[in-house]
N, C-alpha and C positions, 0 to 999 in steps of 0.2 A: 567475645571479640577474638578474631583470628590471632593466633600467637605472633605471627610475623608482622601484622599490621600493628599490634600493641607494642612491639618493639621499636618499630619505626616511630610511632607516637611518642614514646619515651625519649628517643633520640632527638625528635624535633623540639620537645619541651625543653630538654636539657640546652640545646643550642640557642633557643630563644632566651631562656630565662636564667641561665646560670652565670655567675660572675667569677672571675678568676680568685682562687683561694690564695690569701697572702701566704707567702713562703713559710712563715713561722707558725700558722695556725694549724693546731692539731699535732704539731710535731712532737710533742711530749709523750705521745702514745702511738702504738701500732693499732690501727683500727682493723678489726677482724669481723666480718658480718657472716653469720651462720644461720641457715635455714632451720627452724624448729622441726625436729624429726630425727631420723637416723644420723644425720650429719652432725647434730648437736652432741650425740653420745661420744663421738670421737674427740671432742673438744672439752670434756668435763675436766681434764686436769688443768688446762689453760684457765678455766673459769676459776678454779680453786687456788691455783699457785701463782697465778699471773706472772709468767716468766718475762724474761727481758730479751730483746733483740737489739743488739748494738747500743745497749744502754737505755733503750726505751721500753717502757712496760707494754706488754700485749694486752689489749682489752677486747674482750669477745661481746658482741652484741647478738642477741637472738632475734631474728625476724620471723614473721609469720607466713610470709608468701614469697614465691620466687620473683613476683613482680616488684616487691620492695627492694630486693637485692638488685635486680636489673637496674632499678632507678638510681641506687647508690653507685653502681658501676659507671653508668652512663654520665652521671654528674660528678664523678671522681670524688665521691665522698667516703670511700673506703679503700684501705690498702691491700687487704687480702679478703677474698670472698669465696664461700663455699655454696655451689649451686648446681643444678643438674647439668650434666655434660652436653646434652642437646642445647640448653640454654646458653652455655658457655660459648660453644661453636658458633651459634647464630650471632651472638652479640660481637664476636670477633669478626665474623664475615661482615658485619654492618660498620666496622670501623672502630669499635670500642677497644681501646688500646691497652688491653691487659694480656698477660701471657699465662699459659697453662702450667702450673707448678707440678701438679700430681693429682692422684686419686686416693681418697680415703675409705670409700665405701664401694664394696664389689658385689652388692646384691641383697635387697631386702624384700624382693617381690615373691609372693606365694599365692597359688590357687588354693582357695579353701571351700570346703563344702561338707556334706555329710557322707553318703556313701559313694557317690560317683558324680562326674560332671553332669549337671542337669541344667541345660540352657533355658533361658538366656544367662550368660555370664555378665555379671555386673562389674563395670569399670568406672573409673573417674578419669577425667583428663584426656579426652580424645585427642590424638596426635602426639601425646606425651610418652615417655619411656614405658611406664606401666601398660598403657594401651598397645603400643607397637610389639613389646616383648610377649605380651599375652597372645595376640593375633598371630605372631610369628610362630609361637610354641604350638598353638592349636591348629594351625593351617593344615598339617597333614591329617588331622582327624575328619576332615571334610567340612561340610557346611554347619557352622555354629553361629548363633546369633548372640549379638551383644547388646547390652542395655546400659546407656549413659544418663539415666534419670538422676542419680545421685552425684552431686558435685564435689563431695570430699569423702576421704576414707572414713571419717567419723560418721557420716550419714549411712554409709554401707554397713559399718560395724552395728549401728541400731537397727537396721534392717535385717541383718544376719540374726541378731539376738532375738528379734521378734519373729523369726521364721518367715518373714515376708520374702526373704531372699534365700536360695538354696546354693548357688554358686557364685563366688565373687573373687576378686583379686584384692589382697591387702599387703601392706608393707608393715614392719615393725614401727612402733610398738602395738599398733591396732591389731595385728594378728594374735600377739600373746593375750591380749584383752579378750578377743573373741573366743579363743580357745578355753580361756579360764571361766568365761560366762557360760559357755555352752559345751559340755563335754561330748556332745554328739558330733561336733564339729571336728574336722581333721584336715590336715595339709593333703591336698590332692596332687599338687605338682610344685617343684622348685623351679621358678621361671628365670633363674639367675645365670645359668650356664647353657644357653641354647646351643646345641651341637658341639659342646665342649668349649665354647667360647667364653673367656672371662669378660665380664661385662663391667667397665668402669661407669657406673651410673652416675657417679658424683664427681665434680671437678673442683679443684682449688685453684684459683687464679690470683695473680697479684699485679700491682702496678709495675710497669717496666723500671721504674726508678728504684724498685725493690731488689732487682736482680743481682746487684752486687753481694747482697746478703743471702743469696740463694742457698749456699751450703749450709749456713747456720739456720736458715728457715726449715730446710729439708730435715735436719736433725731434730728440731723442736716438734715438727709435724710427725715424725716417725715416733718420738717419745710419747706424745699425747695419745696416739692411736695404740700403741703398746699398752699404755696404762688402762685403757678401757678393757682390753683383753685380759691383762694380768690381775687387775683389781676390779671385777665386775660390781661387787657390793658397794665398794667406796664410790665408784663411778655413779651408780644408782642413787646413793645418798646425796652426792653433789647435786645432781639434776633435779632431785625431789626437793631438796632444801632451797634451790634457786628458782623453784617452780617452773622449770623448763618442761617437766612432766608431772602429772599427778601422782599421788601415792598409789603404789602397787600397779602402775601401768607397765613398769619394767621388771624383767627378771634376768638372771644370768643367760637363760636360754635366748631371751630377746636379743641380747648383746651378741651371742654367737651367731644368730641368724642374720645379723647385719653384715658380716663378713668385713670387719673393720681391719684394714691394713693400709698404712701409707706406702705408695710406691711412686717415686718421682716420674714424671711424664717422659723425661728424657731416657729413662732406663726401660721403658715399656711402650714405646710409641706404636708398636704393631697391634697391641690389643686395643688401643684407642682408635686406631685407623679402622680395624675390623668392625668395631662396634659401630662407629659412625657410618661405615659402608653399609652395614646392616640396616641402620635407621634409614639412611638414604634410599637404598634400593627397595625397602619394603614400603616406605611412605615418604616420597620425595618431598611433599610439602613440609615435613618436620624439620628438614635442613635446607629448605629452599634450593634443593636440588645440587647443592655443591658442599664439598668438604672444605675446612680451613686449610690454608696452605702451611708450609713447614714452619713459619715463623709463630705459629699458634703455640707451639711447645717452647717453654723456657729453656734456654741454653746457658751454661755457665759463661760468665764474662771473663 
């Protein structure tokens, strides 16, 4: 289903079916929804130490698809959520009232193959960030064909391992698994800094009601991202023990290739704007042809 139609469908379901949550329901904890993948790496410390925000324990819930997080946001079932920047912008444009706090992940996408780029290049998720950044990066090379047969990076990983695919795009941790399984594979290109642009691929959004705690949230977010960089082995053990990732899927190199660093959106609005402009101008369908307005970015109250 087209991504924009799916968002409209979720909003319609929420408006028809949700009831108002009692004021005290869930108030004992700050609910944080995180997508399984590189985003989860940045929140390992929170999973282990369960910090508090304004006297309330922070509880992290790992979800398996962006659609699950979209549904939680639309139905106001989470306080803080981590999801692709494109998705966050589209939800905001559709009236889902969450503010962009900042960006924790600055690039996990790599072109992988054997000796050189051998079309077709295998991708997953037409119209998503991996697809657009890959086509943007390879556009100057002339006509290159793309194949979207595989729906997930796990499927592409299996095809690479069996030599059915020669060139593909992978993100961590699947990249590290592929390089470990097949030593003939190598990274052909880093897709994360096109033309020197810092790419805020991932967004952290929060309920507007959380904004009085923005400074404290920023501090906690900065700390959990620093933890992943400073203590990679401890981070890996936390994620393995909680079964967020399988054993030996992650390595310290995996974590470094995720470019984990929390930067508040209000301190870096230009990178966010330039990234969204790139997405809109290269594939207008991805952002419904418009950027979110200035209220998208959380401001101190």
